[in-house]
C-alpha positions in Angstrom: -19.2 -17.7 -55.3 -16.5 -16.2 -57.5 -17.2 -12.7 -58.6 -18.1 -12.4 -62.3 -16.2 -9.6 -63.9 -16.8 -7.7 -67.1 -13.6 -7.2 -69.0 -12.8 -4.4 -71.4 -11.4 -6.8 -73.9 -11.1 -10.6 -74.5 -7.3 -10.3 -73.9 -8.0 -9.1 -70.3 -10.3 -12.0 -69.7 -7.8 -14.6 -71.0 -5.0 -13.0 -69.0 -7.1 -13.1 -65.8 -8.0 -16.8 -66.3 -4.3 -17.7 -66.9 -3.2 -15.7 -63.8 -5.9 -17.3 -61.6 -5.0 -20.8 -62.9 -1.3 -20.3 -62.3 -1.9 -18.9 -58.8 -4.2 -21.8 -57.8 -1.6 -24.2 -59.1 1.3 -22.5 -57.3 -0.5 -22.4 -54.0 -1.5 -26.0 -54.4 2.1 -27.1 -55.2 3.5 -25.1 -52.3 0.9 -26.6 -49.9 1.5 -30.2 -51.1 5.4 -29.9 -51.1 6.2 -27.6 -48.2 3.2 -27.1 -45.8 1.9 -30.6 -45.8 5.1 -32.5 -45.1 6.2 -30.0 -42.5 2.9 -30.2 -40.7 3.1 -34.0 -40.9 6.6 -34.1 -39.3 5.4 -31.7 -36.6 2.3 -33.9 -35.9 4.5 -37.0 -35.4 5.4 -35.5 -32.0 1.8 -35.9 -30.8 0.5 -39.1 -32.4 1.7 -42.4 -33.8 2.2 -42.8 -37.6 -0.5 -45.5 -37.6 -3.1 -42.8 -36.8 -1.6 -39.9 -38.8 -1.1 -41.7 -42.2 -4.7 -42.7 -42.8 -6.0 -39.3 -41.6 -3.5 -37.3 -43.6 -4.2 -39.1 -46.9 -7.9 -39.3 -46.4 -8.3 -35.6 -45.6 -6.7 -34.5 -48.8 -9.5 -36.2 -50.8 -12.2 -34.7 -48.4 -10.9 -31.1 -48.9 -10.8 -31.6 -52.7 -14.4 -32.7 -52.8 -15.7 -30.1 -50.3 -14.0 -27.2 -52.0 -14.5 -28.2 -55.6 -17.7 -26.2 -56.0 -16.0 -23.0 -54.7 -12.7 -23.5 -56.5 -13.7 -24.8 -60.0 -17.5 -24.6 -60.0 -17.9 -28.4 -60.0 -20.7 -29.5 -57.7 -20.0 -32.8 -56.0 -22.4 -35.6 -56.9 -24.3 -37.3 -54.0 -22.2 -40.4 -54.2 -19.1 -38.3 -53.7 -20.6 -36.6 -50.7 -21.4 -40.1 -49.3 -17.8 -41.2 -49.9 -16.6 -38.1 -48.0 -18.9 -39.0 -45.1 -17.5 -42.6 -45.1 -14.0 -41.3 -45.1 -14.6 -38.9 -42.2 -16.4 -41.8 -40.3 -13.4 -44.1 -40.9 -11.0 -41.4 -39.7 -13.0 -40.9 -36.6 -12.9 -44.7 -35.9 -9.2 -44.9 -36.5 -8.5 -41.9 -34.2 -10.6 -43.4 -31.4 -9.5 -47.0 -31.7 -6.0 -46.6 -33.0 -2.7 -47.1 -31.2 -2.2 -44.0 -29.0 1.3 -44.9 -27.8 4.0 -42.4 -28.8 7.7 -42.4 -28.8 8.9 -39.8 -26.4 11.9 -38.6 -28.4 12.0 -38.5 -32.2 15.4 -38.3 -34.0 16.4 -38.3 -37.6 
């Protein structure tokens, strides 16, 4: 859980909330625009796009639901947890039964 702090004044509390919101947004934007695509391009060396695309898009939703309680204090509902389980099951099925052929050299 996040640590609850006592602030000397209301201005300190407001400043801390704005700083935390900006930091979380900046890290999220950096991850979605730089880290995610660079990891996806690197992963194409090891698996076919038919396997990577469903897993990459599905995992983003899984992480959002799993970390929502820790990040914003919103506990996932049971139907959301069930949906995450179905997504993970679908990704496992795709990774086991999907096309495992790979192009030996990738060029752009």
